[in-house]
C-alpha positions in Angstrom: -186.2 -110.1 -79.8 -188.6 -109.4 -82.6 -192.1 -108.2 -81.7 -195.0 -110.2 -83.2 -197.4 -108.2 -85.3 -200.6 -110.0 -86.5 -201.9 -108.7 -89.8 -205.1 -106.7 -89.6 -208.4 -108.5 -90.4 -210.6 -106.8 -93.1 -214.4 -106.7 -92.8 -214.6 -109.4 -95.5 -212.6 -111.8 -93.2 -209.6 -111.7 -95.5 -206.2 -110.9 -93.9 -204.3 -107.9 -95.2 -201.0 -108.9 -96.7 -198.2 -106.8 -95.2 -195.9 -105.4 -97.8 -192.2 -106.0 -97.1 -190.0 -103.0 -97.3 -187.3 -103.0 -100.0 -183.7 -103.2 -99.3 -181.6 -105.4 -97.0 -181.6 -103.0 -94.1 -184.8 -102.2 -92.1 -184.5 -98.4 -92.2 -188.2 -98.0 -91.3 -187.7 -100.0 -88.2 -184.6 -98.1 -87.2 -186.3 -94.8 -87.7 -189.2 -95.9 -85.6 -186.9 -97.1 -82.8 -184.9 -93.8 -83.0 -188.2 -91.9 -82.5 -189.1 -94.1 -79.6 -185.6 -93.6 -78.1 -186.1 -89.8 -77.8 -187.4 -89.9 -74.2 -184.8 -92.3 -73.2 -182.0 -90.3 -74.8 -183.3 -87.1 -73.2 -183.1 -88.9 -69.8 -179.6 -90.0 -70.6 -178.6 -86.4 -71.4 -180.1 -85.2 -68.1 -178.1 -87.9 -66.3 -174.9 -86.8 -68.2 -175.5 -83.3 -67.0 -175.9 -84.3 -63.4 -172.8 -86.4 -63.6 -170.9 -83.5 -65.1 -172.1 -81.3 -62.2 -171.0 -84.0 -59.7 -167.5 -84.1 -61.3 -167.2 -80.3 -61.1 -168.2 -80.3 -57.5 -165.5 -82.8 -56.7 -163.0 -80.6 -58.5 -164.1 -77.5 -56.6 -164.1 -79.1 -53.1 -160.7 -80.9 -53.7 -162.0 -84.5 -53.6 -161.4 -85.3 -57.2 -158.7 -88.0 -57.4 -158.3 -87.2 -61.1 -157.1 -83.7 -60.2 -154.8 -85.2 -57.5 -153.2 -87.3 -60.3 -153.3 -84.6 -63.0 -153.5 -81.1 -61.2 -153.8 -79.3 -64.5 -157.3 -80.7 -65.1 -158.7 -78.3 -62.5 -158.3 -75.5 -65.0 -161.6 -74.3 -66.6 -160.4 -74.8 -70.2 -160.5 -78.6 -69.7 -164.3 -78.6 -69.7 -164.3 -80.9 -72.8 -162.3 -83.5 -70.9 -164.9 -83.5 -68.0 -167.8 -83.6 -70.5 -166.1 -86.7 -72.0 -165.9 -88.3 -68.6 -169.6 -87.5 -67.9 -170.6 -89.1 -71.2 -168.5 -92.1 -70.4 -170.1 -92.7 -67.0 -173.6 -92.3 -68.5 -172.7 -94.6 -71.3 -171.6 -97.4 -68.9 -174.8 -96.9 -66.9 -177.0 -97.2 -70.0 -175.0 -100.2 -71.2 -175.7 -101.8 -67.9 -179.4 -101.0 -68.2 -179.7 -102.3 -71.8 -178.0 -105.6 -70.9 -180.4 -106.1 -68.0 -183.3 -105.6 -70.4 -181.8 -108.0 -72.9 -181.3 -110.7 -70.3 -184.8 -110.2 -69.0 -186.1 -110.6 -72.6 -184.2 -113.7 -73.4 -184.4 -115.4 -70.0 -186.7 -115.6 -67.0 -188.2 -112.4 -65.7 -190.7 -111.4 -62.9 -194.3 -112.2 -63.7 -195.4 -108.6 -63.4 -198.3 -107.8 -65.7 -196.7 -104.6 -67.0 -193.4 -106.3 -67.7 -194.4 -107.9 -71.0 -191.9 -109.4 -73.5 -192.7 -106.8 -76.2 -192.3 -103.9 -73.8 -189.0 -105.2 -72.4 -187.8 -105.8 -76.0 -188.7 -102.2 -77.0 -186.8 -100.8 -74.0 -183.8 -103.0 -74.9 -183.7 -101.6 -78.4 -184.1 -98.0 -77.5 -181.6 -98.1 -74.6 -179.1 -99.9 -77.0 -179.4 -97.0 -79.5 -179.0 -94.5 -76.7 -175.9 -96.3 -75.4 -174.2 -96.2 -78.8 -174.9 -92.5 -79.0 -173.4 -91.9 -75.6 -170.3 -94.0 -76.5 -169.8 -91.8 -79.6 -170.2 -88.6 -77.6 -167.7 -89.9 -75.0 -165.1 -90.5 -77.8 -166.0 -87.2 -79.6 -165.4 -85.0 -76.6 -162.1 -86.8 -76.0 -161.2 -86.0 -79.6 -162.1 -82.4 -79.2 -159.9 -82.2 -76.0 -157.0 -83.7 -77.9 -157.4 -81.3 -80.8 -157.1 -78.4 -78.3 -154.2 -79.7 -76.1 -152.2 -82.5 -77.8 -150.1 -80.6 -80.3 -146.6 -79.3 -80.7 -145.8 -75.6 -81.5 -146.1 -75.0 -85.2 -148.3 -78.0 -85.9 -150.9 -77.4 -88.7 -154.6 -77.9 -88.0 -154.5 -80.9 -90.3 -151.8 -82.4 -88.1 -153.6 -81.6 -84.9 -156.9 -83.1 -86.1 -155.2 -86.2 -87.6 -153.3 -86.9 -84.4 -156.3 -86.3 -82.2 -158.4 -88.5 -84.5 -155.9 -91.4 -84.2 -155.7 -91.2 -80.4 -159.5 -91.0 -80.1 -160.9 -93.3 -82.8 -158.1 -95.6 -84.0 -157.6 -98.7 -81.8 -154.0 -99.1 -80.6 -152.9 -95.6 -81.6 -152.9 -94.1 -78.1 -149.7 -95.3 -76.5 -149.2 -93.8 -73.1 -150.2 -94.7 -69.5 -153.4 -96.5 -68.7 -155.0 -95.4 -71.9 -152.6 -97.6 -73.9 -154.9 -100.5 -73.0 -158.0 -98.8 -71.7 -158.7 -96.6 -74.7 -157.8 -99.5 -77.0 -160.5 -101.9 -75.5 -163.0 -99.0 -75.2 -162.7 -98.4 -78.9 -163.1 -102.1 -79.6 -166.3 -102.1 -77.6 -167.6 -99.1 -79.6 -166.8 -100.6 -83.0 -168.2 -104.0 -82.0 -171.4 -102.4 -80.7 -172.3 -100.9 -84.1 -172.6 -104.1 -86.2 -173.7 -106.4 -83.3 -176.3 -103.8 -82.1 -177.6 -103.0 -85.5 -177.8 -106.6 -86.7 -181.4 -106.6 -85.6 -182.3 -104.4 -88.5 -180.7 -106.9 -90.9 -182.6 -109.9 -89.7 -184.8 -110.0 -92.9 -181.7 -110.6 -94.9 -179.7 -112.7 -92.5 -182.6 -114.7 -91.1 -183.6 -114.7 -87.4 -181.3 -117.6 -86.6 -178.1 -115.8 -87.7 -179.3 -112.6 -86.0 -180.0 -114.3 -82.7 -176.6 -116.0 -82.8 -174.7 -112.8 -83.5 -176.7 -110.8 -81.0 -175.5 -113.1 -78.2 -172.0 -111.7 -78.7 -173.2 -108.2 -77.5 -172.3 -109.3 -74.0 -168.6 -109.0 -75.2 -169.3 -105.3 -75.8 -170.4 -104.8 -72.2 -167.4 -106.8 -70.9 -165.0 -104.6 -72.8 -166.8 -101.5 -71.7 -166.7 -102.5 -68.1 -163.1 -103.5 -68.4 -162.4 -100.0 -70.0 -164.1 -98.4 -67.0 -162.6 -100.5 -64.3 -159.1 -100.1 -65.7 -159.2 -96.3 -65.1 -160.9 -96.6 -61.7 -158.4 -99.2 -60.5 -155.5 -97.0 -61.7 -156.0 -94.4 -59.0 -158.6 -92.2 -60.5 -161.1 -93.5 -58.0 -160.5 -95.3 -54.7 -162.2 -96.8 -51.7 -166.0 -97.4 -51.5 -166.8 -96.2 -55.0 -164.3 -98.5 -56.7 -165.6 -101.4 -54.6 -169.2 -100.5 -55.6 -168.2 -100.6 -59.3 -166.9 -104.2 -58.9 -169.9 -105.2 -56.8 -172.3 -103.8 -59.4 -171.1 -106.4 -61.9 -172.2 -109.3 -59.7 -176.0 -108.9 -60.1 -175.4 -108.7 -63.9 -173.3 -111.8 -64.0 -175.8 -113.6 -61.8 -178.6 -112.5 -64.2 -176.6 -113.8 -67.1 -176.1 -117.2 -65.3 -179.9 -117.3 -64.7 -180.6 -116.6 -68.3 -178.2 -119.4 -69.4 -179.7 -121.9 -66.9 -183.3 -121.1 -67.8 -183.4 -119.5 -71.3 -186.7 -118.4 -72.7 -186.2 -120.3 -76.0 -186.5 -124.1 -75.5 -183.9 -124.7 -78.2 -181.2 -123.1 -76.0 -181.6 -125.4 -73.0 -179.1 -128.0 -72.1 -180.2 -131.2 -73.9 -178.1 -134.1 -75.0 -180.4 -134.6 -78.0 -182.1 -132.1 -80.3 -185.8 -131.9 -81.2 -185.3 -134.6 -83.9 -183.5 -136.8 -81.3 -180.2 -136.2 -83.1 -177.1 -136.2 -80.9 -175.5 -132.8 -80.5 -172.5 -133.0 -78.2 -170.8 -129.8 -79.6 -173.6 -127.4 -78.7 -174.0 -129.1 -75.3 -170.2 -128.8 -74.6 -170.1 -125.1 -75.7 -173.2 -124.1 -73.6 -171.9 -126.0 -70.6 -168.5 -124.3 -70.8 -170.3 -120.9 -71.0 -172.2 -121.6 -67.9 -169.1 -122.7 -66.0 -167.3 -119.5 -67.2 -170.1 -117.3 -65.8 -170.1 -119.2 -62.5 -166.3 -118.6 -62.3 -166.8 -114.9 -63.1 -169.4 -114.5 -60.3 -167.0 -116.2 -57.8 -164.1 -114.0 -59.0 -166.2 -110.8 -58.7 -167.2 -111.9 -55.2 -163.6 -112.5 -54.2 -162.6 -109.0 -55.5 -165.4 -107.3 -53.6 -164.7 -109.1 -50.3 -160.9 -108.8 -50.5 -160.7 -105.3 -52.0 -157.8 -106.5 -54.1 -158.5 -105.7 -57.8 -155.0 -105.4 -59.1 -155.1 -101.6 -59.1 -153.4 -99.0 -56.9 -154.3 -96.3 -54.5 -154.0 -92.7 -55.7 -150.6 -92.2 -54.0 -149.2 -95.6 -55.0 -147.1 -96.6 -58.0 -148.9 -97.2 -61.3 -148.7 -100.8 -62.5 -147.5 -101.6 -66.0 -150.3 -101.7 -68.5 -151.6 -105.3 -69.0 -152.1 -107.1 -71.2 -149.8 -106.2 -74.1 -151.6 -104.9 -77.2 -150.7 -108.0 -79.2 -152.7 -110.1 -76.8 -155.7 -107.9 -77.4 -155.3 -108.1 -81.1 -155.0 -111.8 -80.8 -158.2 -112.0 -78.9 -159.9 -109.8 -81.5 -158.7 -112.1 -84.2 -160.1 -115.1 -82.3 -163.4 -113.4 -81.8 -163.6 -112.5 -85.5 -162.9 -116.1 -86.5 -165.7 -117.3 -84.1 -168.1 -114.7 -85.6 -167.2 -115.9 -89.1 -167.9 -119.5 -88.1 -171.2 -118.5 -86.5 -172.2 -116.7 -89.7 -171.3 -119.7 -91.8 -173.1 -122.1 -89.6 -176.3 -120.0 -89.3 -176.5 -118.7 -92.8 -180.0 -119.1 -94.4 -180.4 -122.1 -96.6 -180.6 -121.4 -100.4 -184.2 -121.2 -101.5 -185.1 -123.2 -104.7 -186.2 -121.0 -107.7 -189.7 -121.1 -109.0 -188.6 -123.1 -112.1 -186.9 -125.7 -110.0 -190.1 -126.0 -107.8 -192.3 -126.5 -110.9 -189.8 -129.0 -112.3 -189.8 -130.9 -109.1 -193.6 -131.0 -108.9 -193.8 -132.4 -112.5 -191.2 -135.0 -111.6 -193.3 -136.0 -108.6 -196.5 -136.3 -110.7 -194.6 -138.5 -113.2 -193.3 -140.8 -110.5 -196.8 -141.1 -109.0 
């Protein structure tokens, strides 16, 4: 997703040599993208405010399913909880948008003149940064709400803050109700988004091959975020047409992912039995074929949920199902993902460059042999 910048041409016809910034992290690029993300982040804050207003209207007119499940949430002092919810909804919306931009950048996209690759890439980077900020605010307001409410009489401020921090920012610490699983996977999405999203600014150190390989796993962050959202909506907080809409909204994204896999922008990612050098490569072919089959199955599964209306959740007046899966299953999945990431990093690590002395020695050896 890197933009190409041609070096400027001087009047003498010589090309200006661009100086490489020191350090392993591209701080200058990050600062530039943060400045470019200001309009996008402002729009996200506006959307968050509108969502918060919508949530309050539902509380006031008695249509909020959250209040039906937890009547105490209608009290004004719980405004931080509702702000947390508003940031959560805007975060999943921006996550959806940034994934769309990423898939358009790395796969086929409409041939509109204004929808150029560099522009889509810039939008993808800025919306990614905004999404991470929204995710943090979502967790931060939950933390503030827990500091205010979740404490026993006589608890010190250190104890209140420590307990609230654990429930809001430590995966697996929250252990009641739907949040036992939902908050767990939401935090995993947040903590995975940081290294995978910021890997772009390490590409000069890791090399573009490793960065591209790692960045593909960002789709896992969206899957976890959507799972986090759908767990709460299917547990009675929302019901009917809105819940069905949330499931249906995942179908276009899954279809776009399938299209990106079937027709990737980079020729090296297409399904070929042999590589550019005519070498056989059955492992990459098998992995990519399995990925395409998995996405097809996901599209069909989403379609079945939307048509049938059966998503494994409950109606607001029904019994709450037991949280699934168990936390050890999620920890096992995280361990497996970590092992896969380590294998990808090992496989795509940059080759060691020969030192200047070894190059000179090799050249002299070549001359002698000639």
